[in-house]
TORVEXFI-186052 format. One record per residue (C-alpha): residue number from 1; residue in one letter; x negated, y negated, z. Coordinates in Angstrom, 1 decimal. Layout:
TORVEXFI-186052
{num = NUM; residu = A; u = X; v = Y; w = Z} .
...
end
This chain:
TORVEXFI-186052
{num = 1; residu = M; u = -237.9; v = -178.9; w = 115.9} .
{num = 2; residu = E; u = -236.1; v = -177.8; w = 119.1} .
{num = 3; residu = S; u = -234.6; v = -174.4; w = 119.3} .
{num = 4; residu = T; u = -231.0; v = -173.8; w = 120.2} .
{num = 5; residu = V; u = -232.2; v = -172.4; w = 123.5} .
{num = 6; residu = D; u = -234.1; v = -175.6; w = 124.3} .
{num = 7; residu = I; u = -231.2; v = -177.8; w = 123.4} .
{num = 8; residu = R; u = -228.8; v = -175.7; w = 125.6} .
{num = 9; residu = K; u = -231.3; v = -175.9; w = 128.5} .
{num = 10; residu = Q; u = -231.6; v = -179.6; w = 128.1} .
{num = 11; residu = I; u = -227.8; v = -180.1; w = 128.0} .
{num = 12; residu = H; u = -227.3; v = -177.9; w = 131.1} .
{num = 13; residu = E; u = -229.9; v = -179.9; w = 133.0} .
{num = 14; residu = F; u = -228.3; v = -183.2; w = 131.9} .
{num = 15; residu = I; u = -224.7; v = -182.0; w = 132.9} .
{num = 16; residu = D; u = -226.0; v = -181.2; w = 136.4} .
{num = 17; residu = I; u = -226.8; v = -184.8; w = 137.0} .
{num = 18; residu = A; u = -224.3; v = -186.5; w = 134.7} .
{num = 19; residu = D; u = -221.8; v = -189.1; w = 136.1} .
{num = 20; residu = E; u = -218.1; v = -188.7; w = 135.6} .
{num = 21; residu = R; u = -218.0; v = -190.8; w = 132.4} .
{num = 22; residu = I; u = -220.5; v = -188.5; w = 130.7} .
{num = 23; residu = L; u = -218.6; v = -185.4; w = 131.9} .
{num = 24; residu = R; u = -215.4; v = -186.8; w = 130.4} .
{num = 25; residu = I; u = -217.1; v = -187.4; w = 127.1} .
{num = 26; residu = F; u = -218.4; v = -183.8; w = 127.0} .
{num = 27; residu = K; u = -214.9; v = -182.6; w = 128.0} .
{num = 28; residu = G; u = -213.4; v = -184.6; w = 125.1} .
{num = 29; residu = I; u = -215.9; v = -183.1; w = 122.7} .
{num = 30; residu = I; u = -215.0; v = -179.6; w = 123.8} .
{num = 31; residu = E; u = -211.3; v = -180.2; w = 123.6} .
{num = 32; residu = A; u = -211.6; v = -181.7; w = 120.1} .
{num = 33; residu = E; u = -213.6; v = -178.7; w = 119.0} .
{num = 34; residu = E; u = -211.0; v = -176.3; w = 120.5} .
{num = 35; residu = Q; u = -208.2; v = -178.1; w = 118.8} .
{num = 36; residu = E; u = -210.0; v = -178.0; w = 115.4} .
{num = 37; residu = D; u = -208.8; v = -174.4; w = 115.0} .
{num = 38; residu = N; u = -205.2; v = -175.5; w = 115.4} .
{num = 39; residu = Y; u = -205.2; v = -178.0; w = 112.5} .
{num = 40; residu = P; u = -202.8; v = -177.1; w = 109.7} .
{num = 41; residu = T; u = -204.4; v = -175.6; w = 106.6} .
{num = 42; residu = I; u = -203.8; v = -176.9; w = 103.2} .
{num = 43; residu = S; u = -201.9; v = -174.5; w = 101.0} .
{num = 44; residu = D; u = -203.2; v = -173.2; w = 97.7} .
{num = 45; residu = W; u = -200.3; v = -174.9; w = 95.8} .
{num = 46; residu = H; u = -201.5; v = -178.2; w = 97.2} .
{num = 47; residu = Y; u = -205.0; v = -177.6; w = 95.8} .
{num = 48; residu = D; u = -203.4; v = -176.6; w = 92.5} .
{num = 49; residu = E; u = -201.4; v = -179.8; w = 92.4} .
{num = 50; residu = I; u = -204.5; v = -181.9; w = 93.0} .
{num = 51; residu = N; u = -206.5; v = -180.0; w = 90.3} .
{num = 52; residu = E; u = -203.6; v = -180.5; w = 87.8} .
{num = 53; residu = R; u = -203.5; v = -184.2; w = 88.5} .
{num = 54; residu = R; u = -207.3; v = -184.4; w = 88.2} .
{num = 55; residu = E; u = -207.2; v = -182.7; w = 84.8} .
{num = 56; residu = K; u = -204.5; v = -185.1; w = 83.6} .
{num = 57; residu = Y; u = -206.5; v = -188.0; w = 84.7} .
{num = 58; residu = L; u = -209.7; v = -186.7; w = 83.1} .
{num = 59; residu = S; u = -207.9; v = -186.0; w = 79.8} .
{num = 60; residu = G; u = -206.4; v = -189.5; w = 79.8} .
{num = 61; residu = E; u = -202.8; v = -188.2; w = 80.2} .
{num = 62; residu = S; u = -202.4; v = -190.1; w = 83.5} .
{num = 63; residu = K; u = -203.7; v = -193.5; w = 84.7} .
{num = 64; residu = S; u = -205.2; v = -194.4; w = 88.0} .
{num = 65; residu = Y; u = -205.0; v = -197.7; w = 89.7} .
{num = 66; residu = T; u = -207.3; v = -199.8; w = 91.8} .
{num = 67; residu = W; u = -206.3; v = -200.7; w = 95.3} .
{num = 68; residu = E; u = -205.7; v = -204.3; w = 94.2} .
{num = 69; residu = E; u = -203.4; v = -203.1; w = 91.4} .
{num = 70; residu = V; u = -201.4; v = -201.0; w = 93.8} .
{num = 71; residu = K; u = -201.0; v = -203.9; w = 96.2} .
{num = 72; residu = E; u = -199.8; v = -206.2; w = 93.4} .
{num = 73; residu = K; u = -197.4; v = -203.6; w = 92.2} .
{num = 74; residu = A; u = -196.0; v = -203.2; w = 95.7} .
{num = 75; residu = K; u = -195.7; v = -206.9; w = 96.2} .
{num = 76; residu = S; u = -193.9; v = -207.5; w = 92.9} .
{num = 77; residu = A; u = -191.4; v = -204.6; w = 93.7} .
{num = 78; residu = L; u = -190.5; v = -206.4; w = 97.0} .
{num = 79; residu = K; u = -189.6; v = -209.7; w = 95.2} .
end
């Protein structure tokens, strides 16, 4: 298995000879990685709501629907 140092060295060597298309791909990866820190976080109340709905589903208190059932319900509501 390659070490991180080996991988870094290989990438540096590759970048030195890479064409513009490859460099743009690397740039896109870097920008996406940097933006990842800026994604909104999910609040605790949202997790609580999901857990509450899951518990209701598991206890039989609420029903879930297949995608086909959802589509049929939506189609009939439009009629």
